[in-house]
MARDREN-508237 format. One record per residue: y, z, x of N, C-alpha, C in turn; residue in one letter; chain. Coordinates in Angstrom, 2 decimals, decimal comma, always signed. Example, Ala and Ser with C-alpha at 12.3 -4.5 7.8 and 13.67 -1.06 7.14 Angstrom:
<pts>
[pt [-5,69 +7,80 +13,19] [-4,50 +7,80 +12,30] [-3,30 +7,80 +13,20] a A],
[pt [-2,25 +7,08 +12,85] [-1,06 +7,14 +13,67] [+0,03 +7,87 +12,90] s A],
</pts>
This chain:
<pts>
[pt [-1,13 +0,06 +0,60] [+0,15 +0,09 +0,03] [+1,35 +0,02 +0,87] m A],
[pt [+2,34 -0,50 +0,28] [+3,78 -0,67 +1,18] [+4,66 -0,11 +0,16] g A],
[pt [+5,86 +0,66 +0,63] [+6,79 +1,15 +0,00] [+8,08 +0,33 +0,36] l A],
[pt [+8,87 +0,36 -0,61] [+10,09 -0,37 -0,24] [+10,98 +0,80 +0,57] t A],
[pt [+11,97 +0,32 +1,49] [+12,56 +1,48 +2,03] [+13,64 +2,00 +1,46] d A],
[pt [+13,90 +2,98 +1,48] [+15,09 +3,93 +0,61] [+15,70 +4,83 +1,60] r A],
[pt [+16,94 +5,29 +1,55] [+17,89 +6,06 +2,33] [+17,45 +7,68 +2,22] p A],
[pt [+16,11 +8,03 +2,45] [+15,73 +9,30 +2,39] [+15,53 +9,81 +3,56] l A],
[pt [+15,25 +11,16 +3,92] [+14,62 +11,92 +5,35] [+13,31 +11,14 +5,34] n A],
[pt [+12,97 +10,99 +6,53] [+11,64 +10,60 +6,60] [+10,66 +11,40 +7,60] s A],
[pt [+9,63 +11,61 +7,52] [+8,90 +12,50 +8,64] [+7,54 +12,72 +8,38] f A],
[pt [+6,82 +12,91 +9,43] [+5,23 +12,83 +9,33] [+4,73 +14,42 +9,22] g A],
[pt [+3,28 +14,58 +8,79] [+2,80 +15,74 +8,65] [+1,30 +15,45 +9,07] l A],
[pt [+1,26 +16,08 +10,45] [-0,13 +15,75 +11,03] [-0,81 +17,19 +11,18] d A],
[pt [-1,95 +17,21 +10,79] [-2,77 +18,41 +11,20] [-4,44 +18,17 +10,96] y A],
[pt [-5,04 +18,38 +12,09] [-6,48 +17,93 +11,85] [-6,84 +16,58 +11,69] g A],
[pt [-7,63 +16,30 +10,74] [-7,80 +14,68 +10,41] [-6,71 +14,17 +9,31] e A],
[pt [-5,96 +14,67 +8,89] [-4,79 +14,39 +7,87] [-3,44 +13,99 +8,62] t A],
[pt [-3,15 +12,89 +8,13] [-1,85 +12,52 +8,60] [-1,15 +11,97 +7,43] h A],
[pt [+0,12 +12,35 +7,22] [+0,76 +12,46 +6,08] [+2,12 +11,63 +6,26] i A],
[pt [+2,63 +10,73 +5,76] [+4,08 +10,19 +5,61] [+4,63 +10,61 +4,67] k A],
[pt [+5,91 +11,36 +4,65] [+6,88 +11,70 +3,51] [+8,26 +10,99 +3,78] v A],
[pt [+8,70 +10,64 +2,44] [+10,15 +10,57 +2,38] [+10,73 +11,40 +1,29] k A],
[pt [+11,73 +12,11 +1,37] [+12,35 +12,77 +0,40] [+13,83 +12,92 +0,66] s A],
[pt [+14,47 +13,58 -0,60] [+15,91 +13,73 -0,61] [+16,24 +15,25 +0,10] d A],
[pt [+15,18 +16,08 +0,56] [+15,21 +17,29 +1,14] [+14,70 +17,22 +2,47] v A],
[pt [+15,08 +18,06 +3,58] [+14,19 +17,95 +4,65] [+13,31 +19,27 +4,53] d A],
[pt [+12,01 +18,94 +4,26] [+11,28 +20,01 +3,96] [+10,15 +19,91 +4,95] a A],
[pt [+10,29 +19,31 +6,01] [+9,14 +18,99 +7,12] [+8,64 +20,31 +7,61] q A],
[pt [+9,38 +21,24 +8,12] [+8,62 +22,59 +8,58] [+7,89 +23,38 +7,41] v A],
[pt [+8,28 +23,52 +6,19] [+7,85 +24,25 +5,38] [+6,48 +23,33 +4,74] d A],
[pt [+6,75 +22,07 +4,60] [+5,67 +21,09 +4,18] [+4,49 +21,28 +5,00] a A],
[pt [+4,75 +21,18 +6,63] [+3,59 +21,32 +7,53] [+2,73 +22,52 +7,29] l A],
[pt [+3,37 +23,54 +7,05] [+3,04 +25,01 +6,72] [+2,09 +24,96 +5,68] d A],
[pt [+2,45 +24,41 +4,55] [+1,69 +24,16 +3,16] [+0,64 +23,44 +3,48] e A],
[pt [+0,53 +22,36 +4,27] [-0,61 +21,41 +4,64] [-1,76 +22,24 +5,35] l A],
[pt [-1,02 +23,02 +6,38] [-2,13 +23,88 +7,25] [-2,74 +24,71 +6,55] i A],
[pt [-2,14 +25,26 +5,41] [-2,75 +26,59 +4,45] [-3,83 +25,80 +3,85] r A],
[pt [-3,48 +24,56 +3,25] [-4,52 +23,75 +2,32] [-5,61 +23,44 +3,32] h A],
[pt [-5,43 +23,04 +4,19] [-6,21 +22,23 +5,04] [-7,36 +23,50 +5,67] y A],
[pt [-6,97 +24,61 +6,17] [-7,71 +25,69 +6,69] [-8,52 +26,08 +5,42] n A],
[pt [-7,88 +26,15 +4,37] [-8,71 +26,71 +3,06] [-9,85 +25,87 +2,67] l A],
[pt [-9,66 +24,77 +2,83] [-10,63 +23,55 +2,80] [-11,79 +23,65 +3,52] l A],
[pt [-11,49 +23,74 +4,82] [-12,38 +23,76 +6,12] [-13,17 +25,06 +6,18] v A],
[pt [-12,48 +26,28 +5,66] [-13,34 +27,57 +5,65] [-14,41 +27,17 +4,36] d A],
[pt [-13,87 +26,70 +3,48] [-14,86 +26,62 +2,33] [-16,03 +25,62 +2,80] y A],
[pt [-15,95 +24,67 +3,30] [-16,83 +23,63 +4,01] [-17,68 +24,55 +4,84] i A],
[pt [-17,17 +24,94 +5,90] [-17,78 +25,89 +6,64] [-19,06 +26,79 +6,08] n A],
[pt [-18,82 +27,30 +4,94] [-19,38 +28,19 +4,10] [-20,24 +27,27 +3,08] r A],
[pt [-19,90 +26,27 +2,81] [-20,73 +25,42 +1,87] [-20,89 +23,77 +2,53] n A],
[pt [-21,55 +23,66 +3,46] [-21,75 +22,35 +4,10] [-22,11 +21,33 +3,12] p A],
[pt [-22,81 +21,36 +2,30] [-23,20 +20,45 +1,18] [-21,89 +19,74 +0,57] l A],
[pt [-20,84 +20,65 +0,55] [-19,64 +20,05 -0,12] [-18,91 +19,04 +0,48] f A],
[pt [-19,03 +18,73 +1,78] [-18,71 +17,57 +2,53] [-19,39 +16,54 +2,37] k A],
[pt [-20,75 +16,56 +2,35] [-21,47 +15,22 +2,44] [-22,04 +14,66 +1,49] s A],
[pt [-22,21 +15,31 +0,16] [-22,66 +15,22 -0,80] [-21,95 +13,89 -1,43] t A],
[pt [-22,77 +13,06 -2,28] [-22,00 +11,99 -3,07] [-22,15 +12,13 -4,52] y A],
[pt [-22,47 +13,36 -4,79] [-22,74 +13,83 -6,04] [-21,73 +14,97 -6,43] e A],
[pt [-21,51 +15,02 -7,74] [-20,66 +16,26 -8,33] [-21,32 +17,63 -7,75] p A],
[pt [-20,23 +18,58 -7,78] [-21,08 +19,99 -7,45] [-20,36 +20,97 -8,36] v A],
[pt [-21,12 +21,93 -8,58] [-20,85 +23,10 -9,74] [-19,27 +23,67 -9,47] e A],
[pt [-18,84 +24,04 -10,63] [-17,69 +24,70 -10,61] [-17,93 +25,87 -9,70] e A],
[pt [-16,56 +26,34 -9,15] [-16,63 +27,56 -8,45] [-15,22 +28,19 -8,79] d A],
[pt [-15,08 +29,38 -9,82] [-13,79 +29,60 -10,07] [-13,11 +30,48 -9,01] p A],
[pt [-14,07 +30,96 -7,85] [-13,52 +31,87 -7,01] [-12,77 +30,89 -5,82] s A],
[pt [-13,02 +29,64 -5,85] [-12,50 +28,65 -4,82] [-11,13 +28,54 -4,76] a A],
[pt [-10,57 +28,25 -3,63] [-9,04 +27,95 -3,45] [-8,80 +26,51 -4,29] p A],
[pt [-7,38 +26,69 -4,63] [-6,79 +25,66 -5,60] [-7,55 +24,18 -5,03] e A],
[pt [-7,14 +23,85 -3,90] [-7,63 +22,54 -3,42] [-8,81 +22,24 -3,55] i A],
[pt [-9,83 +23,33 -3,61] [-11,29 +22,82 -3,67] [-11,60 +22,84 -5,18] v A],
[pt [-10,96 +23,61 -5,93] [-11,07 +23,63 -7,49] [-10,68 +22,14 -8,01] r A],
[pt [-9,67 +21,62 -7,40] [-9,11 +20,12 -7,67] [-10,18 +19,15 -7,35] s A],
[pt [-10,86 +19,27 -6,16] [-11,81 +18,55 -5,86] [-12,96 +18,53 -6,72] l A],
[pt [-13,50 +19,79 -6,94] [-14,64 +20,01 -7,87] [-14,36 +19,21 -9,18] i A],
[pt [-13,16 +19,38 -9,88] [-13,00 +19,05 -11,09] [-12,74 +17,36 -11,04] e A],
[pt [-12,38 +16,80 -10,17] [-12,38 +15,21 -10,12] [-13,73 +14,94 -9,94] a A],
[pt [-14,37 +15,38 -9,25] [-15,77 +14,90 -8,86] [-16,97 +14,94 -9,93] s A],
[pt [-16,36 +15,79 -10,74] [-17,11 +16,05 -12,11] [-16,93 +14,85 -13,11] g A],
[pt [-15,38 +14,80 -13,23] [-14,85 +13,83 -14,12] [-15,40 +12,59 -13,86] e A],
[pt [-15,48 +12,36 -12,57] [-15,58 +10,79 -12,20] [-17,05 +10,49 -11,67] c A],
[pt [-17,76 +11,61 -11,53] [-19,44 +11,48 -10,99] [-19,33 +10,86 -9,61] d A],
[pt [-18,61 +11,41 -8,78] [-18,62 +11,19 -7,25] [-18,62 +12,33 -6,42] v A],
[pt [-18,65 +12,37 -5,14] [-18,69 +13,58 -4,25] [-17,29 +14,05 -4,24] g A],
[pt [-17,19 +15,36 -4,08] [-15,70 +16,08 -4,12] [-14,87 +15,50 -3,22] p A],
[pt [-15,28 +15,08 -2,00] [-14,49 +14,67 -0,77] [-13,86 +13,25 -1,11] m A],
[pt [-14,38 +12,45 -2,14] [-14,02 +11,12 -2,51] [-12,31 +11,38 -2,97] a A],
[pt [-12,00 +12,65 -3,30] [-10,62 +12,93 -3,83] [-9,96 +13,49 -2,87] a A],
[pt [-10,23 +13,83 -1,52] [-9,36 +14,66 -0,86] [-8,12 +14,00 -0,58] v A],
[pt [-7,87 +12,88 -0,16] [-6,65 +12,17 +0,39] [-5,81 +12,28 -0,68] a A],
[pt [-6,02 +11,69 -1,97] [-5,24 +12,04 -2,98] [-4,81 +13,49 -3,56] g A],
[pt [-5,84 +14,30 -3,15] [-5,41 +15,57 -3,49] [-4,24 +16,30 -2,56] t A],
[pt [-4,37 +15,96 -1,34] [-3,53 +16,45 -0,26] [-1,98 +15,77 -0,66] f A],
[pt [-2,05 +14,42 -0,90] [-0,88 +13,85 -1,19] [-0,22 +14,65 -2,38] s A],
[pt [-0,90 +14,88 -3,59] [-0,35 +15,60 -4,75] [+0,33 +16,98 -4,37] h A],
[pt [-0,56 +17,64 -3,66] [-0,25 +19,04 -3,39] [+1,19 +19,12 -2,64] l A],
[pt [+1,09 +18,39 -1,55] [+2,33 +18,10 -0,62] [+3,53 +17,77 -1,48] i A],
[pt [+3,29 +16,73 -2,35] [+4,33 +16,15 -3,24] [+4,96 +17,16 -4,03] g A],
[pt [+4,10 +18,07 -4,70] [+4,35 +19,13 -5,87] [+5,19 +20,27 -5,01] e A],
[pt [+4,74 +20,58 -3,69] [+5,40 +21,50 -2,80] [+6,86 +21,28 -2,65] y A],
[pt [+6,97 +19,98 -2,24] [+8,16 +19,52 -1,99] [+9,26 +19,39 -2,79] i A],
[pt [+8,94 +18,99 -4,10] [+9,64 +19,14 -5,47] [+9,93 +20,67 -5,56] v A],
[pt [+9,29 +21,64 -5,44] [+9,29 +22,94 -5,72] [+10,43 +23,50 -4,85] s A],
[pt [+10,78 +22,87 -3,66] [+11,82 +23,06 -2,72] [+13,05 +22,57 -2,99] k A],
[pt [+13,08 +21,81 -4,43] [+14,37 +21,21 -4,81] [+14,30 +19,73 -4,60] g A],
[pt [+13,41 +19,14 -4,21] [+13,61 +17,56 -4,15] [+13,48 +16,87 -5,48] a A],
[pt [+14,34 +16,05 -5,61] [+14,32 +15,03 -6,83] [+13,67 +13,84 -6,52] q A],
[pt [+13,44 +13,36 -5,37] [+12,80 +12,25 -4,81] [+11,96 +12,40 -3,73] e A],
[pt [+10,80 +12,06 -4,13] [+9,60 +12,29 -2,99] [+8,65 +11,15 -3,13] v A],
[pt [+8,33 +10,72 -1,96] [+7,12 +9,91 -1,68] [+6,46 +10,44 -0,63] i A],
[pt [+5,02 +10,79 -0,97] [+4,21 +11,21 -0,08] [+2,85 +10,17 +0,12] v A],
[pt [+2,71 +9,75 +1,08] [+1,54 +8,65 +1,31] [+0,61 +9,40 +2,25] e A],
[pt [-0,60 +9,33 +2,15] [-1,94 +9,77 +2,86] [-2,84 +8,78 +2,93] n A],
[pt [-2,76 +7,94 +3,81] [-4,11 +6,85 +3,95] [-3,88 +5,86 +2,69] g A],
[pt [-2,63 +5,65 +2,29] [-2,53 +4,68 +0,99] [-2,55 +5,28 -0,28] g A],
[pt [-2,90 +6,73 -0,34] [-2,76 +7,34 -1,53] [-1,28 +7,97 -1,75] d A],
[pt [-0,78 +7,61 -3,05] [+0,78 +8,14 -3,01] [+1,09 +9,20 -4,26] i A],
[pt [+1,90 +9,98 -3,72] [+2,42 +10,90 -4,56] [+3,86 +10,43 -5,03] y A],
[pt [+4,31 +10,23 -6,32] [+5,64 +9,43 -6,02] [+6,57 +10,22 -7,12] l A],
[pt [+7,90 +10,54 -6,92] [+8,74 +11,16 -7,91] [+10,09 +10,52 -7,42] k A],
[pt [+10,59 +9,88 -8,25] [+11,94 +9,10 -8,08] [+12,83 +9,00 -9,20] t A],
[pt [+14,23 +8,90 -9,01] [+15,17 +8,85 -9,78] [+15,79 +7,37 -10,16] k A],
[pt [+15,11 +6,59 -9,22] [+15,29 +5,17 -9,76] [+13,77 +4,32 -9,55] d A],
[pt [+13,97 +3,10 -10,07] [+12,64 +2,51 -9,75] [+12,10 +2,31 -8,57] e A],
[pt [+11,17 +2,10 -8,28] [+10,16 +2,07 -7,00] [+9,27 +0,74 -7,05] m A],
[pt [+9,26 -0,17 -5,99] [+8,48 -1,19 -5,82] [+7,25 -0,80 -4,84] i A],
[pt [+5,94 -0,90 -5,29] [+4,88 -0,36 -4,54] [+3,95 -1,57 -4,36] v A],
[pt [+3,91 -2,02 -3,06] [+3,04 -3,33 -2,93] [+1,64 -2,82 -2,68] g A],
[pt [+0,77 -3,80 -2,98] [-0,59 -3,60 -3,05] [-1,44 -4,48 -1,67] l A],
[pt [-2,14 -3,88 -0,79] [-2,91 -4,55 +0,17] [-4,36 -4,46 -0,39] d A],
[pt [-4,83 -5,94 -0,73] [-5,99 -6,18 -1,28] [-7,02 -6,84 -0,26] s A],
[pt [-6,61 -6,61 +1,27] [-7,32 -7,28 +2,12] [-7,67 -8,64 +2,05] g A],
[pt [-8,78 -9,46 +2,28] [-8,97 -10,85 +2,22] [-8,51 -11,45 +1,04] p A],
[pt [-8,31 -10,84 -0,16] [-7,93 -11,49 -1,37] [-6,70 -12,33 -1,22] s A],
[pt [-6,57 -13,25 -1,76] [-5,19 -14,03 -1,78] [-4,15 -13,59 -2,56] s A],
[pt [-4,61 -12,33 -3,34] [-3,34 -11,75 -3,90] [-2,66 -10,61 -3,03] t A],
[pt [-3,14 -10,36 -1,97] [-2,54 -9,31 -0,92] [-1,04 -10,00 -0,55] t A],
[pt [+0,03 -9,35 -0,88] [+1,41 -9,62 -0,74] [+2,02 -10,35 -1,69] g A],
[pt [+1,20 -10,54 -2,82] [+1,63 -11,24 -3,99] [+1,65 -10,60 -5,25] r A],
[pt [+1,35 -8,97 -5,21] [+1,15 -8,30 -6,31] [+1,87 -7,03 -5,90] i A],
[pt [+2,72 -6,56 -6,88] [+3,14 -5,16 -6,56] [+3,22 -4,57 -7,74] a A],
[pt [+3,58 -3,14 -8,02] [+3,99 -2,25 -9,13] [+5,31 -2,03 -8,99] l A],
[pt [+5,95 -2,09 -10,30] [+7,38 -1,61 -10,47] [+7,23 -0,38 -11,30] r A],
[pt [+7,50 +0,76 -10,55] [+7,32 +2,18 -11,22] [+8,89 +2,49 -11,37] v A],
[pt [+8,92 +3,03 -12,71] [+10,23 +3,48 -13,23] [+10,18 +4,87 -13,10] t A],
[pt [+11,42 +5,63 -13,11] [+11,81 +6,88 -12,87] [+10,93 +7,87 -13,91] a A],
[pt [+11,00 +7,01 -15,18] [+10,12 +7,72 -16,40] [+8,81 +7,90 -16,32] g A],
[pt [+8,24 +7,10 -15,48] [+6,67 +6,93 -15,19] [+6,53 +8,06 -14,18] e A],
[pt [+7,39 +8,87 -13,33] [+7,04 +9,85 -12,40] [+7,51 +11,04 -12,68] t A],
[pt [+6,64 +12,13 -12,24] [+5,75 +12,23 -11,14] [+4,41 +11,51 -11,63] p A],
[pt [+3,77 +10,89 -10,50] [+2,65 +10,35 -10,71] [+1,75 +10,27 -9,46] c A],
[pt [+0,72 +9,67 -9,40] [-0,07 +9,55 -8,33] [-0,59 +8,07 -8,65] n A],
[pt [-0,80 +7,59 -7,50] [-1,04 +6,07 -7,31] [-2,15 +5,90 -6,06] i A],
[pt [-3,59 +5,94 -6,25] [-4,37 +5,83 -5,19] [-5,30 +4,65 -5,54] c A],
[pt [-5,62 +4,24 -4,22] [-6,28 +2,86 -4,06] [-7,55 +3,06 -3,21] t A],
[pt [-8,68 +2,48 -3,68] [-10,06 +2,54 -2,99] [-10,34 +1,03 -2,70] s A],
[pt [-11,03 +0,54 -1,54] [-11,38 -0,67 -1,16] [-12,77 -0,81 -0,45] s A],
[pt [-13,43 -1,77 -0,63] [-14,70 -1,90 +0,08] [-14,47 -3,02 +1,30] g A],
[pt [-13,27 -3,68 +1,35] [-12,96 -4,56 +2,29] [-11,92 -4,15 +3,14] s A],
[pt [-11,21 -3,01 +2,82] [-9,95 -2,39 +3,55] [-10,23 -1,11 +3,98] v A],
[pt [-9,83 -0,78 +5,18] [-9,89 +0,49 +5,72] [-10,98 +1,22 +5,93] g A],
[pt [-11,23 +2,52 +6,44] [-12,27 +3,21 +6,71] [-12,85 +4,12 +5,78] h A],
[pt [-12,33 +4,30 +4,34] [-13,05 +4,97 +3,57] [-14,47 +4,53 +3,08] s A],
[pt [-15,34 +5,24 +2,67] [-16,73 +5,07 +2,37] [-16,48 +4,58 +0,84] i A],
[pt [-17,17 +3,36 +0,55] [-17,15 +2,67 -0,74] [-18,53 +2,04 -0,99] s A],
[pt [-19,13 +2,12 -1,93] [-20,53 +1,45 -2,29] [-20,43 +0,28 -2,87] l A],
[pt [-19,21 -0,29 -3,17] [-18,94 -1,58 -3,60] [-18,14 -2,40 -2,61] g A],
[pt [-17,78 -3,57 -3,13] [-17,11 -4,56 -2,39] [-15,88 -4,99 -3,00] e A],
[pt [-15,07 -4,14 -3,77] [-13,87 -4,53 -4,34] [-12,68 -4,57 -3,37] a A],
[pt [-11,99 -5,57 -3,39] [-10,74 -5,72 -2,47] [-9,87 -4,77 -2,62] d A],
[pt [-9,53 -4,22 -3,73] [-8,71 -3,10 -4,02] [-8,90 -2,53 -5,66] s A],
[pt [-9,14 -1,06 -5,87] [-8,99 -0,78 -7,10] [-7,82 +0,62 -6,93] v A],
[pt [-6,71 +0,33 -7,71] [-5,70 +1,01 -7,99] [-5,59 +1,87 -9,03] t A],
[pt [-5,50 +3,08 -9,00] [-5,61 +3,90 -10,30] [-4,23 +4,67 -10,39] v A],
[pt [-3,54 +4,92 -11,54] [-2,36 +5,50 -11,76] [-2,55 +6,59 -12,63] f A],
[pt [-2,25 +7,75 -12,08] [-2,79 +9,07 -12,95] [-1,80 +10,22 -12,69] a A],
[pt [-1,91 +11,18 -13,52] [-1,10 +12,61 -13,19] [-1,33 +13,19 -11,97] d A],
[pt [-2,68 +13,50 -11,65] [-3,26 +14,14 -10,85] [-3,97 +13,23 -9,40] k A],
[pt [-3,47 +13,72 -8,42] [-3,87 +12,97 -7,34] [-5,43 +12,80 -7,06] g A],
[pt [-6,13 +13,83 -7,28] [-7,54 +14,14 -7,25] [-8,35 +13,20 -8,13] a A],
[pt [-7,78 +13,01 -9,43] [-8,16 +12,08 -10,38] [-8,14 +10,79 -9,77] i A],
[pt [-6,86 +10,57 -9,51] [-6,53 +9,17 -9,23] [-7,64 +8,70 -7,85] a A],
[pt [-7,71 +9,57 -7,05] [-8,56 +9,06 -5,81] [-9,97 +9,23 -6,35] d A],
[pt [-10,31 +10,03 -6,88] [-11,78 +10,01 -7,35] [-12,18 +8,98 -8,25] a A],
[pt [-11,53 +8,72 -9,11] [-11,66 +7,72 -9,99] [-11,50 +6,17 -9,21] a A],
[pt [-10,67 +5,97 -8,35] [-10,59 +4,87 -7,71] [-11,77 +4,47 -6,95] a A],
[pt [-12,29 +5,58 -6,51] [-13,67 +5,53 -5,65] [-14,91 +5,27 -6,68] t A],
[pt [-14,81 +5,74 -7,82] [-16,03 +5,38 -8,68] [-15,60 +4,30 -9,55] a A],
[pt [-14,84 +3,63 -9,73] [-14,46 +2,25 -10,40] [-14,89 +0,94 -9,24] i A],
[pt [-14,48 +1,60 -7,99] [-14,76 +0,45 -6,88] [-16,04 +0,38 -6,56] a A],
[pt [-16,98 +1,44 -6,91] [-18,35 +1,60 -6,43] [-19,13 +0,41 -7,38] n A],
[pt [-18,46 +0,14 -8,37] [-19,43 -0,94 -9,31] [-18,98 -2,12 -9,17] v A],
[pt [-18,11 -2,50 -8,23] [-17,57 -3,78 -8,09] [-18,22 -4,45 -6,64] v A],
[pt [-19,39 -5,37 -7,00] [-19,75 -6,23 -5,90] [-19,42 -7,71 -5,79] c A],
[pt [-18,98 -8,14 -6,97] [-18,61 -9,58 -7,22] [-17,52 -9,80 -8,03] e A],
[pt [-16,79 -10,76 -8,28] [-15,80 -10,83 -9,10] [-16,23 -10,69 -10,61] a A],
[pt [-17,42 -11,01 -10,78] [-17,72 -10,88 -12,37] [-18,03 -9,66 -12,68] g A],
[pt [-18,14 -8,44 -11,88] [-18,08 -6,99 -12,12] [-16,72 -6,32 -12,38] d A],
[pt [-15,54 -7,35 -12,61] [-14,39 -6,58 -12,77] [-14,32 -5,97 -14,30] v A],
[pt [-15,11 -6,73 -15,21] [-14,92 -6,39 -16,62] [-15,66 -4,94 -16,70] e A],
[pt [-17,17 -4,89 -16,02] [-17,78 -3,62 -15,83] [-17,21 -2,55 -15,35] k A],
[pt [-16,16 -2,72 -14,26] [-15,20 -1,74 -13,65] [-14,20 -1,26 -14,66] a A],
[pt [-13,66 -2,23 -15,56] [-12,81 -1,53 -16,52] [-13,54 -0,84 -17,60] i A],
[pt [-14,74 -1,07 -17,90] [-15,41 -0,15 -18,82] [-15,84 +1,21 -18,06] e A],
[pt [-15,90 +1,18 -16,65] [-16,01 +2,50 -16,04] [-14,59 +3,11 -16,15] k A],
[pt [-13,51 +2,69 -16,30] [-12,42 +3,32 -16,08] [-12,12 +3,94 -17,27] a A],
[pt [-12,48 +3,12 -18,44] [-12,17 +3,54 -19,87] [-13,07 +5,05 -19,98] r A],
[pt [-14,09 +5,20 -19,16] [-14,89 +6,41 -19,36] [-14,37 +7,56 -18,69] s A],
[pt [-13,40 +7,52 -18,12] [-12,90 +8,40 -16,93] [-11,71 +9,16 -17,85] i A],
[pt [-11,58 +10,29 -17,92] [-10,48 +11,33 -18,54] [-9,33 +11,35 -17,30] g A],
[pt [-8,28 +11,25 -17,84] [-6,98 +11,88 -16,92] [-6,43 +10,64 -16,21] g A],
[pt [-6,89 +9,35 -16,35] [-6,11 +8,17 -15,61] [-5,30 +7,62 -16,59] i A],
[pt [-4,24 +7,16 -16,19] [-3,12 +6,20 -17,16] [-3,47 +4,68 -17,31] r A],
[pt [-4,11 +4,34 -16,11] [-4,34 +2,97 -15,81] [-5,02 +2,71 -14,61] g A],
[pt [-5,49 +1,35 -14,55] [-6,12 +0,70 -13,27] [-5,87 -0,65 -13,15] v A],
[pt [-5,76 -1,08 -11,87] [-5,67 -2,60 -11,61] [-6,78 -2,73 -10,48] l A],
[pt [-7,75 -3,77 -10,59] [-8,79 -4,24 -10,08] [-8,78 -5,56 -9,41] i A],
[pt [-8,93 -5,79 -8,05] [-8,86 -7,02 -7,70] [-10,18 -7,21 -6,60] v A],
[pt [-10,90 -8,63 -7,03] [-11,99 -8,84 -6,37] [-11,86 -10,46 -6,12] k A],
[pt [-11,74 -10,81 -4,79] [-11,42 -12,02 -4,45] [-10,14 -12,39 -5,37] d A],
[pt [-10,10 -13,77 -6,14] [-9,08 -14,10 -6,99] [-9,16 -13,51 -8,22] d A],
[pt [-9,96 -12,64 -8,58] [-9,95 -12,24 -9,94] [-9,32 -10,92 -10,07] t A],
[pt [-8,20 -10,81 -11,06] [-7,65 -9,54 -11,26] [-7,77 -8,98 -12,54] v A],
[pt [-7,95 -7,87 -12,65] [-8,05 -7,18 -14,08] [-7,41 -5,66 -14,13] g A],
[pt [-6,94 -5,60 -15,37] [-6,03 -4,25 -15,54] [-6,36 -3,75 -16,59] a A],
[pt [-6,34 -2,39 -16,86] [-6,47 -1,53 -18,30] [-5,38 -0,42 -18,26] w A],
[pt [-5,21 -0,15 -19,42] [-4,48 +1,29 -19,53] [-2,95 +1,01 -19,45] g A],
[pt [-2,29 +1,96 -19,23] [-0,86 +2,11 -19,11] [-0,34 +1,86 -17,63] r A],
[pt [-0,58 +1,09 -16,95] [-0,14 +0,71 -15,43] [+1,53 +0,48 -15,74] m A],
[pt [+2,14 +0,74 -14,49] [+3,34 +0,18 -14,28] [+3,42 -1,25 -14,35] p A],
[pt [+4,86 -1,92 -14,39] [+4,74 -3,27 -14,69] [+4,29 -3,91 -13,46] e A],
[pt [+3,29 -4,79 -13,53] [+2,75 -5,80 -12,30] [+3,48 -6,83 -12,05] i A],
[pt [+3,96 -6,84 -10,96] [+4,89 -7,99 -10,43] [+3,87 -8,83 -9,70] l A],
[pt [+4,15 -10,28 -9,74] [+3,27 -11,27 -9,08] [+4,27 -12,29 -8,53] s A],
[pt [+3,88 -12,78 -7,53] [+4,68 -14,06 -6,86] [+4,47 -13,55 -5,26] g A],
[pt [+5,41 -14,53 -4,59] [+5,50 -14,67 -2,95] [+6,43 -13,25 -2,70] n A],
</pts>
């Protein structure tokens, strides 16, 4: 995904295996890094005590005593029928975005490996990278202020290093929660192996609660469902 340039404070948050890019109208770098470290260490501690949590591709049982980040991952995995770590990037984006908003920000863009938390006062154009598809560089989303805060997460079988059991060029999910958006993108992408699977993937999207909409790209075939932001096409 690509974001249009805006006159905002820009900074990175790097800790462990997490590398987050932030643009915001408040300079919250120090506090946001502390928040990232707190959530990251809570997750690592939980994984150390529950090793299966990191490796399973299946949903895990609810754990009311778990920290917030773990509970979010468990909820998303159950809703989308994937492993909890399928939601981790979108969850971090959402948690950090909400934290910066709590510090008084009115505009925030948090990107973690292409998974985005967005809150804006004006419209924002979000470009989509669909790898080898001819649509790359030709499709974008116009997100209005009224559609934010929101989370926009993408899964791909042809772009990046994330695990996908399918071969979609991109599946982009628009949702209120980053965990749901990320897990749903993974779950929907898993069923796309060829262009003819796009309709099947849309049916999968319909079965998942908590998502606003989805945009699916495989080769030159594009499918959309739900309340997506305006889809822009062209050069």
